[in-house]
C-alpha positions as CSV (number, residue, x, y, z in Angstrom):
1,X,88.9,111.3,86.8
2,X,88.5,114.6,88.7
3,X,89.1,114.6,92.5
4,X,88.2,117.8,94.3
5,X,90.6,117.9,97.2
6,X,92.1,121.4,96.9
7,X,93.8,122.9,99.9
8,X,93.2,126.3,101.2
9,X,94.6,129.2,99.3
10,X,97.1,130.8,101.7
11,X,98.7,133.4,99.6
12,X,102.4,133.8,98.8
13,X,105.6,134.3,100.7
14,X,106.8,131.5,103.0
15,X,108.5,131.8,106.3
16,X,106.8,129.8,109.0
17,X,108.3,129.0,112.3
18,X,110.1,125.7,112.8
19,X,107.7,122.9,113.5
20,X,106.8,122.6,117.2
21,X,107.2,118.9,116.8
22,X,111.0,119.2,116.9
23,X,112.1,118.3,120.4
24,X,113.8,121.1,122.3
25,X,116.6,119.0,123.7
26,X,119.0,116.4,122.7
27,X,119.0,115.3,119.1
28,X,118.7,111.7,118.4
29,X,121.2,110.8,115.6
30,X,120.1,108.2,113.0
31,X,122.4,105.4,112.1
32,X,124.8,105.8,109.2
33,X,123.0,103.3,107.1
34,X,119.9,105.5,107.1
35,X,121.8,108.6,105.9
36,X,121.5,110.0,102.4
37,X,123.9,112.9,103.0
38,X,127.1,113.7,104.7
39,X,125.6,114.3,108.1
40,X,124.4,117.8,107.5
41,X,120.7,118.2,108.1
42,X,120.4,121.2,105.8
43,X,122.2,122.9,103.0
44,X,121.8,122.9,99.2
45,X,123.3,119.5,98.5
46,X,124.4,118.7,94.9
47,X,123.0,117.3,91.6
48,X,125.6,114.5,91.8
49,X,126.5,112.1,89.0
50,X,123.1,110.6,88.5
51,X,124.4,107.3,89.5
52,X,125.4,105.5,92.8
53,X,123.4,105.2,96.0
54,X,120.4,107.1,97.1
55,X,118.3,106.5,100.3
56,X,114.5,106.5,100.3
57,X,112.5,106.8,103.5
58,X,109.0,105.3,103.3
59,X,106.6,107.3,105.4
60,X,104.4,104.2,106.0
61,X,106.9,101.6,106.7
62,X,105.7,98.1,107.4
63,X,102.3,98.8,105.7
64,X,103.8,99.7,102.3
65,X,107.2,98.0,102.6
66,X,106.5,95.1,100.2
67,X,105.1,97.2,97.4
68,X,107.8,99.8,97.7
69,X,110.4,97.1,97.4
70,X,108.8,95.9,94.2
71,X,108.9,99.4,92.8
72,X,112.5,99.8,93.8
73,X,113.4,96.5,92.2
74,X,111.8,97.6,89.0
75,X,113.7,100.9,89.1
76,X,117.0,99.3,89.8
77,X,116.5,96.9,86.9
78,X,115.8,99.9,84.6
79,X,118.6,101.9,86.2
80,X,121.4,99.4,87.0
81,X,123.8,102.2,87.9
82,X,121.6,103.4,90.8
83,X,121.2,101.6,94.1
84,X,118.2,102.6,96.2
85,X,118.4,101.9,99.9
86,X,115.0,101.5,101.4
87,X,114.3,102.6,105.0
88,X,110.8,101.9,106.3
89,X,109.5,104.2,109.1
90,X,106.1,103.8,110.7
91,X,103.7,106.6,109.9
92,X,103.4,107.5,113.6
93,X,107.1,108.1,113.9
94,X,107.9,109.6,110.5
95,X,107.5,113.3,111.2
96,X,109.6,113.2,114.4
97,X,112.3,111.2,112.6
98,X,112.5,113.8,109.7
99,X,112.4,116.7,112.1
100,X,115.2,115.2,114.1
101,X,117.3,114.6,111.0
102,X,116.7,118.2,109.8
103,X,118.1,119.5,113.0
104,X,120.9,117.0,113.6
105,X,121.8,115.5,110.2
106,X,121.0,112.2,108.5
107,X,118.3,113.2,106.0
108,X,117.7,110.7,103.1
109,X,117.7,111.8,99.4
110,X,114.1,111.0,98.9
111,X,111.1,110.5,101.2
112,X,107.4,110.1,101.4
113,X,105.9,113.6,102.0
114,X,102.1,113.8,102.5
115,X,100.1,117.1,102.6
116,X,99.6,116.7,106.4
117,X,103.3,117.1,107.2
118,X,104.6,119.1,104.2
119,X,104.3,122.6,105.7
120,X,106.4,121.8,108.8
121,X,109.2,120.4,106.6
122,X,109.0,123.2,104.1
123,X,109.1,125.8,106.8
124,X,112.5,124.5,107.9
125,X,113.8,124.7,104.4
126,X,114.4,121.0,104.1
127,X,112.7,120.3,100.8
128,X,113.7,121.0,97.2
129,X,111.2,122.9,95.0
130,X,110.1,120.6,92.2
131,X,108.2,122.7,89.7
132,X,111.1,123.1,87.2
133,X,112.0,119.4,87.4
134,X,108.4,118.5,86.9
135,X,108.0,120.8,83.9
136,X,110.9,119.2,82.2
137,X,109.7,115.7,83.0
138,X,107.7,113.0,81.3
139,X,105.3,113.4,84.2
140,X,104.4,117.0,83.1
141,X,100.7,117.2,82.3
142,X,100.1,113.6,83.4
143,X,99.5,114.0,87.1
144,X,96.1,114.8,88.6
145,X,95.9,118.6,88.8
146,X,93.8,118.7,92.0
147,X,96.3,116.5,93.8
148,X,99.2,118.8,92.7
149,X,97.3,121.9,93.9
150,X,96.5,120.2,97.2
151,X,100.2,119.6,97.8
152,X,101.1,123.0,96.5
153,X,98.6,124.7,98.9
154,X,99.9,122.6,101.8
155,X,103.5,123.7,101.2
156,X,103.5,126.8,103.4
157,X,102.2,129.6,101.2
158,X,105.0,130.2,98.7
159,X,103.0,128.5,95.9
160,X,105.8,126.0,95.2
161,X,105.5,122.3,94.8
162,X,107.6,120.3,97.2
163,X,106.1,116.8,96.7
164,X,105.1,114.9,93.6
165,X,101.7,113.3,94.2
166,X,101.3,109.5,94.2
167,X,97.9,108.8,95.8
168,X,94.6,110.3,97.0
169,X,93.0,108.6,100.0
170,X,89.5,108.8,101.2
171,X,87.6,107.9,104.4
172,X,85.7,104.6,104.1
173,X,83.2,102.9,106.4
174,X,83.9,99.2,106.2
175,X,81.2,96.9,107.5
176,X,80.7,93.1,107.8
177,X,78.0,92.2,105.3
178,X,77.6,88.8,106.9
179,X,76.9,90.2,110.4
180,X,74.5,92.8,109.0
181,X,72.5,90.2,107.0
182,X,72.3,87.9,110.0
183,X,71.0,90.8,112.2
184,X,68.6,92.0,109.5
185,X,70.2,95.5,109.4
186,X,70.2,97.9,106.5
187,X,73.5,99.1,105.0
188,X,74.9,101.9,107.2
189,X,74.6,104.6,104.6
190,X,73.3,107.2,107.1
191,X,74.5,108.2,110.5
192,X,71.3,107.0,112.1
193,X,71.7,103.5,110.7
194,X,75.4,103.6,111.7
195,X,74.5,104.2,115.4
196,X,71.6,101.7,115.3
197,X,73.9,99.0,113.9
198,X,76.7,99.7,116.3
199,X,74.3,99.0,119.2
200,X,72.4,96.0,117.8
201,X,75.5,94.2,116.7
202,X,77.1,94.3,120.1
203,X,77.0,91.3,122.3
204,X,79.8,91.6,124.9
205,X,79.2,88.2,126.4
206,X,80.0,86.7,123.0
207,X,82.9,89.1,122.4
208,X,81.1,90.7,119.5
209,X,81.1,94.5,119.0
210,X,79.3,96.8,116.7
211,X,82.2,99.2,116.1
212,X,85.9,99.7,116.7
213,X,87.0,103.2,117.5
214,X,90.5,104.6,117.1
215,X,91.8,105.8,120.4
216,X,95.6,105.7,119.8
217,X,97.8,107.4,117.3
218,X,95.9,109.1,114.5
219,X,92.7,109.4,116.5
220,X,92.0,113.1,116.0
221,X,91.5,113.0,112.3
222,X,89.1,110.2,112.6
223,X,87.2,111.9,115.3
224,X,87.0,115.1,113.2
225,X,85.6,113.1,110.3
226,X,82.8,111.7,112.6
227,X,82.1,115.2,114.0
228,X,81.8,117.1,110.8
229,X,80.0,114.2,109.1
230,X,77.3,114.3,111.7
231,X,77.1,118.1,112.2
232,X,77.0,118.9,108.5
233,X,79.3,121.9,109.0
234,X,81.1,122.4,105.7
235,X,84.0,124.6,106.6
236,X,86.9,124.3,109.1
237,X,86.9,128.1,109.6
238,X,84.1,130.6,110.2
239,X,83.2,133.4,107.7
240,X,86.0,135.5,109.0
241,X,88.6,132.9,108.3
242,X,90.1,133.5,111.7
243,X,88.2,131.2,114.1
244,X,87.8,127.5,113.7
245,X,84.4,125.8,113.7
246,X,85.9,122.7,115.4
247,X,84.3,123.7,118.7
248,X,80.9,124.7,117.2
249,X,78.1,123.4,119.5
250,X,77.0,121.0,116.7
251,X,80.4,119.5,116.6
252,X,80.6,119.2,120.4
253,X,77.3,117.3,120.4
254,X,78.5,115.1,117.6
255,X,81.7,114.3,119.4
256,X,79.8,113.5,122.6
257,X,77.7,110.9,120.7
258,X,80.8,109.4,118.9
259,X,82.9,109.2,122.1
260,X,80.0,107.5,124.0
261,X,80.5,104.5,121.7
262,X,83.7,103.6,123.5
263,X,83.4,100.4,125.6
264,X,79.6,100.5,125.1
265,X,79.8,99.0,121.6
266,X,83.6,98.8,121.1
267,X,86.4,96.7,122.6
268,X,88.2,98.3,125.6
269,X,91.5,97.8,123.7
270,X,90.5,100.6,121.4
271,X,91.7,103.2,123.8
272,X,95.3,102.6,122.6
273,X,94.8,101.3,119.1
274,X,96.4,103.0,116.2
275,X,95.2,102.1,112.7
276,X,97.4,98.9,112.4
277,X,96.1,97.4,115.6
278,X,92.5,98.6,114.9
279,X,92.6,97.1,111.4
280,X,94.1,93.8,112.6
281,X,91.5,93.6,115.4
282,X,88.6,94.1,112.9
283,X,90.0,91.6,110.4
284,X,90.4,88.9,113.0
285,X,87.4,89.5,115.2
286,X,83.6,89.8,115.2
287,X,83.3,93.6,114.9
288,X,80.5,95.1,112.7
289,X,82.1,98.3,111.5
290,X,85.4,100.1,111.1
291,X,86.2,103.6,109.9
292,X,89.5,103.9,108.2
293,X,90.5,104.7,104.6
294,X,91.2,103.1,101.3
295,X,94.7,102.0,102.5
296,X,93.4,99.0,104.5
297,X,91.2,97.5,101.8
298,X,93.7,94.9,100.7
299,X,94.2,93.8,104.4
300,X,90.5,93.2,104.6
301,X,90.4,91.2,101.4
302,X,93.3,89.0,102.6
303,X,91.6,88.4,106.0
304,X,87.9,88.1,105.1
305,X,87.6,87.7,101.3
306,X,85.4,90.0,99.3
307,X,82.1,88.3,100.3
308,X,82.1,89.2,104.0
309,X,82.5,93.0,103.9
310,X,82.0,96.1,101.9
311,X,83.7,99.5,102.0
312,X,81.4,102.4,101.3
313,X,81.8,106.2,101.5
314,X,81.1,107.8,104.9
315,X,77.4,108.0,106.0
316,X,75.2,110.9,105.0
317,X,73.3,113.2,107.3
318,X,69.5,113.7,107.6
319,X,69.5,116.0,104.5
320,X,71.1,113.3,102.4
321,X,74.4,115.2,102.1
322,X,77.8,113.7,102.9
323,X,80.4,115.9,104.7
324,X,83.8,114.6,105.5
325,X,87.2,116.0,106.3
326,X,90.0,115.9,103.8
327,X,92.4,113.0,103.7
328,X,96.0,114.2,102.9
329,X,97.3,113.5,99.4
330,X,100.5,111.5,99.6
331,X,103.6,112.1,97.6
332,X,107.3,111.9,97.3
333,X,109.7,114.7,98.0
334,X,113.4,115.4,97.3
335,X,115.4,116.6,100.3
336,X,117.5,119.7,99.6
337,X,120.5,118.3,101.3
338,X,120.8,115.4,99.0
339,X,124.2,115.0,97.3
340,X,122.7,113.0,94.4
341,X,119.6,114.9,93.4
342,X,119.8,113.8,89.8
343,X,119.5,110.1,90.7
344,X,116.9,110.9,93.4
345,X,114.7,112.7,90.9
346,X,115.0,109.8,88.4
347,X,113.6,107.6,91.2
348,X,110.7,110.0,91.9
349,X,109.9,110.1,88.1
350,X,109.9,106.3,87.9
351,X,107.8,105.8,91.1
352,X,105.2,108.3,89.8
353,X,105.1,106.9,86.3
354,X,101.9,105.3,85.0
355,X,103.1,101.7,85.5
356,X,104.6,102.1,88.9
357,X,101.9,104.4,90.2
358,X,99.2,101.9,89.1
359,X,101.1,99.0,90.7
360,X,101.6,100.9,93.9
361,X,98.0,102.1,94.2
362,X,96.5,98.7,93.3
363,X,98.4,97.3,96.3
364,X,97.5,100.3,98.5
365,X,93.9,100.4,97.3
366,X,94.1,104.2,96.7
367,X,93.3,106.5,93.9
368,X,96.4,106.9,91.5
369,X,97.8,110.4,90.8
370,X,98.9,109.5,87.3
371,X,96.1,110.1,84.8
372,X,96.8,106.9,82.8
373,X,97.1,104.8,85.9
374,X,93.7,106.1,87.0
375,X,92.1,104.5,84.0
376,X,93.4,101.0,84.7
377,X,90.9,98.1,85.0
378,X,91.7,97.2,88.6
379,X,90.0,100.4,89.9
380,X,86.6,99.2,88.7
381,X,87.2,95.8,90.5
382,X,88.3,97.5,93.8
383,X,84.9,98.6,94.9
384,X,85.9,101.0,97.8
385,X,88.3,102.8,95.5
386,X,85.8,103.2,92.7
387,X,83.1,104.4,95.1
388,X,85.5,106.8,96.7
389,X,86.6,108.2,93.4
390,X,82.9,108.6,92.4
391,X,82.0,110.3,95.7
392,X,84.8,112.8,95.3
393,X,83.8,113.7,91.7
394,X,80.0,113.4,91.4
395,X,79.1,116.3,93.7
396,X,77.6,114.1,96.5
397,X,80.4,114.9,99.0
398,X,81.5,118.2,100.6
399,X,85.1,118.1,101.8
400,X,86.1,120.1,104.9
401,X,89.6,121.2,104.2
402,X,91.9,120.7,107.1
403,X,94.6,123.4,107.6
404,X,97.6,121.4,106.4
405,X,99.3,124.7,105.5
406,X,99.8,125.5,109.2
407,X,103.3,124.3,110.2
408,X,101.9,123.3,113.6
409,X,98.9,121.4,112.3
410,X,100.4,118.0,112.7
411,X,101.5,118.7,116.2
412,X,98.2,120.2,117.3
413,X,96.2,117.3,115.7
414,X,98.4,114.6,117.0
415,X,101.0,114.9,119.9
416,X,99.3,117.8,121.6
417,X,95.8,116.4,121.7
418,X,95.7,112.6,121.3
419,X,96.2,112.0,125.0
420,X,93.3,114.4,125.7
421,X,91.1,112.5,123.3
422,X,91.8,109.4,125.4
423,X,90.6,111.3,128.4
424,X,87.4,112.1,126.6
425,X,86.8,108.4,125.8
426,X,87.4,107.6,129.5
427,X,85.1,110.3,130.7
428,X,87.9,112.3,132.3
429,X,87.5,115.3,130.0
430,X,84.3,116.7,128.4
431,X,84.0,116.9,124.7
432,X,83.5,120.7,125.0
433,X,86.7,121.3,127.0
434,X,88.6,119.1,124.6
435,X,87.4,120.9,121.5
436,X,87.8,124.3,123.1
437,X,91.4,123.5,123.8
438,X,92.1,122.5,120.2
439,X,90.2,125.6,119.0
440,X,92.4,127.9,121.1
441,X,95.5,126.4,119.6
442,X,94.3,126.5,116.1
443,X,93.0,130.1,116.3
444,X,96.5,131.2,117.7
445,X,98.3,129.3,114.9
446,X,96.1,130.9,112.3
447,X,96.6,134.4,113.7
448,X,100.4,133.8,113.6
449,X,100.1,132.5,110.1
450,X,98.1,135.6,109.0
451,X,100.7,137.9,110.6
452,X,103.6,136.1,108.8
453,X,101.8,136.3,105.5
454,X,101.2,140.0,105.9
C-alpha cells in the first residue's frame, strides 16, 4: 500500500527558534507521577538498564486510552521486567504540556509525536534521533516509507527521524445514509451536492441540521481542508515558495461559503465544539453530515451501526479532482532526557510491530504504518479506511502539504487564530481579514525559516 503524504523538503541543518507556544511566564510543574526523568526538562539522559519503569504520554488521551492500555498490557506480558506508566493527555492540551515540561522538567520517556507538533519539540532539542535505533531494529524496512519521510521532513530540516510512524489519517466526509435516502438526495461526492444537502436536510424546528461545523479547538485545519477542496489550489505556497496561497481570492471565496453554513444549517453549539463534542453531537443527533477523519469511525459504528452512515473521501470539485490538505502522520518519539532509553525503545518497537500496530489501527480506524499490518483483513471491512487508502494511492487526490516543518506552525494554526475563526463564524471578522492575518504570520515564519536554513 503506497500512501503519498510526503512533507516539504526543507534542506539540512536545524536550529529553529523555541516554539512560540511555550508560555513566557511561570512554568506549570507536572506531578511526580507523570515524570519519566529526574525533573530535568532537557539533557542527554541515559540508556539505563533496559528494565524498570518508563512513562508514556498519550497525545490523544481519552480517545485512545483503552487501546493504548491494551497494547501496554501486551507489552508488559512480553516484558515482565518493564513497567509502563500510562498518562493520557487530551490532544488539545498535549503540545502545551510537553512545551512546559521541556522548559521546567517532568518529561516522560516516550510520547506520541505527530508531524504537526514535531518541529517545535525538535527545535528545542527535546527528542532523541531514532535513525540508528531503527536501522538495528526488527522494524527496519517494515514501516511505510512515505510515512517515515513525512515525519523526517517535519522534523525541522536536519533530515533526522524523531518519531516512529504508527498511523496515517485522512479527511473523511461522514454522512447519514438514512437521512439522505429519506430526502431523496444523492451521495455528497461533490461540493455542489454537499452544499445542497446541507440546506435541504436542515429543519431547525425539528432540531435537524444538514451539517456540523468545527468552531472550537482544531477548527483551522478543517477550515483549510474545506477551502482548498473547493478552490482547487494544489499548493500551500506560491511558485516562489515564499508566500502562502492561504489568502488567495479563491480561498477567501471558499471560506466565505463554508463559514456561512454556521447557524444556517448547523447547531449554534458548533461555535465552541472541538472534535470530541462535534463527533458526540453527530452520533447522538439528527445531523446529516460531519467532516472529521478516520479516527472517529469506530465511534460512529458504536453509536449508529454500519447501516445508517457512510464515510467517504472529501468531495471533488467541478473538474472531478479532489484536493485536500495533509493530515499529520502520527508516531511515537523518545525523549532525550529519558534515563531509561533502552526500555523506552523496546516499548516503541513493540507498539510499532505488526501485531500491535494492526490492533491499534483497527481500533482507531486509521491506516497502519507497518507493512504487514496494512495487509490485514480488517482494513477491507472498515470502508472509510479502505476508501481513504485507495484515494491516497490511486492518483485521484492531490494533497496540499501543510508546513509542519515550521516550528510555529502549530501555534499559528491553533492558539493564534482559532479565536479569530470564531469571529468569522459570528460575522465579526471577514474571511479576507482572517486569512490575510494568517498569511502575514506564515510568510514571516517562512522568511525566518529560510534565513535560518541559509
